[in-house]
C-alpha positions in Angstrom: 0.0 0.0 0.0 2.9 2.4 0.8 4.4 1.8 -2.6 1.1 2.5 -4.3 0.8 5.8 -2.3 4.3 6.8 -3.3 3.4 6.1 -6.9 0.3 8.2 -6.5 2.4 11.0 -5.0 4.7 10.9 -8.0 1.7 10.9 -10.3 0.4 14.0 -8.5 3.7 15.7 -9.0 3.6 14.8 -12.6 0.1 16.2 -12.8 1.2 19.5 -11.2 4.1 19.7 -13.7 1.6 18.9 -16.4 -0.6 21.7 -15.2 2.3 24.1 -15.2 3.6 22.6 -18.3 0.2 22.9 -20.0 1.1 26.5 -20.8 4.5 25.5 -21.9 3.2 22.6 -24.0 0.7 25.1 -25.6 3.6 27.4 -26.4 5.6 24.5 -27.6 2.7 23.4 -29.8 2.4 27.0 -31.2 6.2 27.0 -31.7 6.1 23.6 -33.3 3.2 24.8 -35.6 5.3 27.9 -36.5 8.4 25.8 -37.2 6.3 23.3 -39.2 4.6 26.1 -41.1 8.0 27.7 -41.7 9.5 24.3 -42.7 6.5 23.7 -45.0 6.8 27.2 -46.5 10.5 27.1 -47.0 10.5 24.2 -49.5 7.5 25.7 -51.3 9.1 29.2 -51.3 12.6 28.1 -52.1 11.8 26.9 -55.6 9.7 30.1 -56.4 12.3 32.7 -55.4 15.2 30.7 -57.1 13.9 31.2 -60.6 13.5 35.0 -60.1 16.8 35.4 -58.2 18.9 34.3 -61.1 17.0 36.6 -63.5 17.1 39.6 -61.1 20.9 39.8 -60.9 21.2 39.4 -64.7 18.6 42.2 -65.1 20.6 44.4 -62.8 23.8 43.4 -64.5 22.3 44.3 -67.8 20.8 47.6 -66.7 23.9 48.6 -64.9 26.5 47.4 -67.4 24.7 48.4 -70.6 23.1 51.4 -68.9 26.5 52.9 -68.1 27.6 52.4 -71.7 24.4 53.2 -73.6 22.7 55.9 -71.6 23.9 59.4 -71.0 22.0 61.8 -68.7 20.8 63.6 -71.8 19.3 60.4 -73.4 17.7 59.6 -70.0 16.1 63.1 -69.9 14.8 62.6 -73.5 13.3 59.2 -72.5 11.8 60.8 -69.5 10.1 63.5 -71.6 8.9 60.9 -74.2 7.3 58.4 -71.8 6.3 59.5 -68.2 5.7 55.9 -67.3 9.4 55.0 -67.7 10.5 58.1 -65.7 10.5 56.1 -62.4 12.5 53.3 -64.0 15.1 55.7 -65.5 15.2 57.5 -62.2 15.9 54.3 -60.4 18.6 53.4 -62.9 20.0 56.9 -62.6 20.1 56.7 -58.8 21.8 53.3 -59.1 24.4 54.8 -61.4 25.0 57.7 -59.1 25.5 55.3 -56.2 27.9 53.2 -58.3 29.8 56.4 -59.3 30.0 57.4 -55.6 31.2 53.9 -54.7 33.9 54.2 -57.4 35.0 57.6 -56.3 
């Protein structure tokens, strides 16, 4: 009987821990859910960004490399006057060139 009571006491302690740990286990569950959702998202996201990522650097390389050779500020101003839609693009390119020139200097 004494052994059974001791086991019961241990069981109560476990229950108390469980009651306290109930909050922890909920947090753990939410963390696990977050980790799982992240781990699930990463494989799905990883393929999708990888196709754009190779294209983005090449685009930048093209716009920066060719842009420095092809476009003078005058031609940029002309293109700005011709098409207001492209103004923002050319401004971005122009700012990029300014930044690169500052980096070089």
